[in-house]
Structures are given as structure tokens and as C-alpha cells.
N, C-alpha and C positions, 0 to 999 in steps of 0.2 A: 462844359464846365471842367476846370482842371481838377486833378486829384487833390491838390493842396486846398482848393476852395471847398471841395466836398468834405475833406477831413475837418476843416475849420467849421463848417456848418454842422457837421455831426457833433462836434464838441459843444457847440452853442446849444444844441438840443438838451443837453444835461448840465449846462451851466459852466462849462470849461471854455474860457475864451482863448486860451493859447494852445489848443490841441494841435500837435504836429505828428509827423510819422513816428518819431522816436518815442514820444509819450504814449501814442496809441499802441505801439508794439510792446512797450513796457507794461502798460495796463493789461493788454491781452495775455502776456506771459503770467502776470500775477493772477488773473482770473483762471487761466488753465491750471496753474499750480493749486489754487484753492479747490477747483473742481476735482482734481486728482486726489487731493487729501480727503475731501468729503466722500468721494467714491470709495476710497480704501476703508474708511470708517464704516460705510454702509455695507461693503462686501464682507468685512470682518464680522459684522453683526449678523448678516445673512448666513454666513458659514456656521456661526455659533448656533443659530436657530435650527439650521439643518441637522447639526450634530445632536442637539437636544431632542429634536423630533425623532430622529433615527433611534436614539437610545430609549425613548419612551415607547416606541413601537416594539423594539426588541424586548424590553422589560415586560410589556403587556401581553405579547403573543407567544412567547417561548416559555416552556417549562424547564426549570433548572434541574439538573441531575440531582443536586442536593435535596431539592424538594421531592423528587420522585423516590429517593431512597427512604424518606421519612413516611411515605404513604403506605397505607395498607392496600391490599388488593382491591377491597371494596371502594376505597377512596379513589384509586386509579381508574376503576371501571366507571365510577360516577363522573370523574373528570373527562373521560373519553366520551361519555354520553352527552356532555354539555354542548 
């Protein structure tokens, strides 16, 4: 079976009667562009989530110097014993 016939049959699978090499390439380029766009949105969201998670961990596990300065010795000892 020729390549042209295969492309035409492939087009008929999803209702395109006049699929040829040029329209197939154009369609493929558009799909790749959409995938890249979606991937960038996803990667940006993932990066934001990583930054927020990092900040939450840092805020929850570290003691700030300003907080230490405000503590009495007893409060500091109690904090260390936790």
C-alpha cells in the first residue's frame, strides 16, 4: 500500500476525506505547539508548588533569630526539649 493511500485511510478514520502530506504535517505542527504550551503551563505550576512547599518547610522547621531574641532562657530550654 502506498504512503498516500495510508495517509488517506488514516484521515478517513477521523472524518477527514482530503488528508494529504501537507495537511498532516500542518496538523502535527499545531498539536506539537499545543503540547508545548500545555507543558509550559504545567511546568510553571509545578515550579510554583515546589517553591511554596520549600517555603512552608523552611517556615515550619527553622527558628528565626528574631523569635530567639524574644525568648526567655526557660522558653528556649522548653523549645529545645520539644
